N, C-alpha and C positions, 0 to 999 in steps of 0.2 A: 503494500499500499504505499502510495507516494503522499508524504504528510507536507511538503512544501516543495517548491521547484519541480524540476523534471521536464522543463520546457526547453528546447532548443533556442539558441540565441544568434540566429543568422547576422544580426546586426555587428556582431563581433568578429565578422569576416568568414565564418565556416557553420554550414548547419550541423557540423560534428561538434559543436561547442555547446555544452549545457551549462545552466545557470547551478549554483548550489541546491543539492537535493537532498532530501532526508527520507529514507524508506523504512517503513516499521514491518513487523512481522517476517523478517528475512529467515531464510533458511540456508544454511551452509551445505546442505545436501542436494538440494534442487535448485538453487540459483547461481549465475554465474559469479554474481557480486560476492558469494560466500567462498569461491575457490580459485578466482583469479584476482592479481593485484590490479586495482583500478586506480589510474593515474586521472584523477579528475576530483571535482567538488562534490562527491558523493559519501553520504554517511548513512550505512546500513545498521539498523539496530537489530541485534539478535537477542533472544531470551535465553536464559540459561538458570538452572537450579543451584548448582553448586560451583564452587571456585575450581575444583578439580575439573569438572565437566568444561568449564569455558578454556582453562588452561589445554587440556587434552585436544579440543576443537581447534583451538589457535595453532597449535604446534602441529596437527596434522595436516596443515596447507603446505603447498610447494613454495609460496611464496614466503618472505620473511625478511624484507628489507628492514622495516621498523614494525613495532607495535606500540599502541598507545592504550592507557586505561586511567579511569579516574576512581579515587576511593577516600574516603574520609578516615581510613583506618591504616595508619603507618606500618603497623605489622604486616597487613596485606600487602601494602606497596611492595616491602622488602620480599614477601613471598612471591609475589606475582613477577618482580622483576628478575628474581632468580630462575624462576621455572619457565619463562617464556623465551622461546629458542628463537631469538630475532636478532638482527645486526644492532638495532639499537631499541631500546624500550623508554618510553616517556611515562611518568606517573603524573597526572594532575597538569599536564600541559600538552598543548597541540604543536610547540614547536621544540625541536631537539638540538638543534645547532644554532650557532651565532657566528657572524662573520669575523669576530675577533678571536676565536679559538680555532687551534689547528684541528684538522680534519683530514681523514683518509688513510 
């Protein structure tokens, strides 16, 4: 289900450009957005029951450039950061790098 966005913005120069989009009720088993790395302003929302389940699902993808999650529990932040198999992990942030820090 599209909560917001989801429309092409041809005025940006291409019919392939979509505005920021939020999708709900996503499935990592039946939707490409759950199994492929999407390079675009798309935020799919997946439901889960346990921390272990979401870690297993996240680590079972072929992609793994970066992982992001949000939590108000610092112990969970450390557990999740250690358990996620991604190149970079961000907790409570959407930005993992800065132009003044070495990277690579």
